[in-house]
C-alpha positions in Angstrom: 0.0 0.0 0.0 2.8 2.4 0.9 4.6 1.7 -2.3 1.4 2.4 -4.3 1.0 5.8 -2.5 4.7 6.7 -3.2 4.3 5.8 -6.9 1.1 7.9 -7.0 2.8 10.9 -5.4 5.7 10.6 -7.9 3.1 10.6 -10.7 1.5 13.7 -9.4 4.8 15.5 -9.1 5.7 14.6 -12.6 2.3 15.7 -14.0 2.3 18.9 -12.1 5.2 20.9 -13.5 4.3 23.8 -11.3 4.9 21.9 -8.0 6.7 24.2 -5.5 9.6 23.5 -3.2 8.3 23.5 0.4 10.6 26.0 1.9 13.3 28.5 0.9 15.9 26.3 2.6 14.8 23.3 0.5 14.9 25.4 -2.7 18.4 26.7 -1.7 19.6 23.1 -1.2 18.2 22.0 -4.6 20.0 24.9 -6.3 23.2 23.9 -4.5 22.8 20.4 -5.8 22.3 21.9 -9.3 25.5 24.0 -8.9 27.4 20.9 -7.8 26.2 18.9 -10.8 27.3 21.6 -13.3 30.7 22.0 -11.6 31.1 18.2 -11.6 30.3 18.2 -15.3 32.9 21.0 -16.1 35.6 19.3 -14.0 34.9 15.8 -15.4 34.7 16.9 -19.0 37.5 19.4 -19.1 39.8 16.5 -18.1 39.0 14.7 -21.3 41.8 14.7 -23.8 39.5 15.4 -26.7 36.3 17.6 -26.7 34.7 15.2 -29.2 34.8 12.6 -26.4 31.6 14.3 -25.2 29.2 12.8 -27.8 26.1 10.8 -28.3 28.1 7.7 -27.1 28.7 9.4 -23.7 26.0 9.2 -21.1 23.9 12.3 -20.5 24.6 14.3 -17.3 21.9 14.2 -14.7 21.6 17.9 -14.2 17.9 18.5 -14.4 16.7 16.1 -11.7 13.0 16.3 -10.8 13.6 18.7 -7.9 15.9 20.9 -10.0 13.4 20.9 -12.9 10.6 22.0 -10.5 12.6 24.8 -9.0 13.8 26.0 -12.4 10.2 26.1 -13.7 9.2 28.2 -10.7 12.1 30.6 -11.4 11.3 30.8 -15.1 7.5 31.3 -14.4 8.4 34.2 -12.0 10.7 35.8 -14.5 8.0 35.5 -17.3 5.4 37.3 -15.2 7.5 40.5 -15.6 5.3 43.5 -16.4 6.8 44.2 -19.9 5.0 41.1 -21.2 7.5 40.6 -24.1 7.5 37.1 -25.6 10.7 35.2 -25.5 12.3 32.3 -27.4 12.1 31.3 -31.0 10.3 28.6 -32.9 12.8 25.7 -33.3 13.5 23.6 -36.3 15.4 21.1 -34.2 14.6 19.1 -31.1 17.1 19.6 -28.2 18.9 16.3 -27.4 21.5 16.0 -24.6 25.0 14.9 -25.8 24.4 16.0 -29.4 26.0 19.1 -31.0 24.1 22.3 -30.5 22.3 23.3 -33.8 23.9 26.4 -35.2 20.5 27.6 -36.5 19.2 27.8 -33.0 22.0 30.0 -31.5 20.0 33.1 -30.4 20.8 35.5 -27.5 19.5 34.2 -24.2 16.8 36.5 -22.7 18.3 38.7 -20.0 15.4 38.4 -17.7 15.8 34.6 -17.7 19.6 34.9 -17.4 19.1 37.1 -14.3 16.6 34.6 -12.8 18.6 31.5 -13.2 21.7 30.3 -11.2 25.1 31.2 -12.7 26.9 28.6 -14.7 30.6 28.0 -14.7 32.5 28.6 -18.0 32.2 27.1 -20.6 28.5 26.4 -19.9 25.6 28.7 -20.9 21.9 28.7 -21.0 20.0 28.6 -24.4 16.5 28.1 -25.5 15.3 25.8 -28.3 11.6 26.3 -28.7 10.1 25.9 -25.2 13.1 23.8 -23.9 15.8 25.3 -21.7 19.2 23.9 -22.7 22.6 24.0 -21.0 25.2 24.2 -23.7 28.9 23.5 -23.4 30.2 26.4 -25.6 33.7 24.9 -26.0 32.6 21.5 -27.1 29.5 22.9 -28.8 27.4 20.2 -27.3 24.1 20.1 -25.4 24.8 19.1 -21.8 21.2 19.0 -20.4 17.7 19.7 -21.6 14.7 20.9 -19.5 11.7 20.1 -21.6 8.9 22.7 -21.8 10.7 25.0 -19.4 8.9 28.1 -20.6 5.6 26.2 -20.8 2.9 27.6 -23.2 4.3 31.1 -23.4 4.1 32.4 -26.9 7.5 32.5 -28.5 8.8 34.6 -31.3 12.2 35.8 -32.6 
C-alpha cells in the first residue's frame, strides 16, 4: 500500500510541472545540488583529452533532476510574469537532445530576464532556448549538456 502511495505521489509530481519547493531552505539546497552537478560536469569533461569525447556515445549528465526541474520552472515562471509582457524564445527547427551538437541555426541570444533569474553557470556552460526547452550548452565542445523540456511552458514564442 505504501509503495502504491509513493508511486502515485511521484506521478502527481511529474504531472504537475508547477509543484513548488516546500521552503526557501529546501529550494536553496536544490539549487546547491544543481550547482554541484554543473561543476562536476565541467571538472569531469575538461579533463577529457578530446572535446569530441563528449558525444552521443557518452551518457547524458543528470543535471535537471526532478527537484531541480521543479525549481527551475518556478524561477522561469516568476521571470516570465514580468510587467513588460514581451515574448521570449524562437520557434525551433530542431529538437534539443543532450550529448548532441548544438544546432547552429538555434543560436540566439538568451533573454536577459531569464539569465538574471537562473543560477550562474561555470564557464564554458551557458543557457540557451530551443523552442520551449531550456538547454545547457557547453560552448567549448558545442554540445548540449542537459535539456529541461517545456521550461517556458505555453508562453508564446517569437524571434
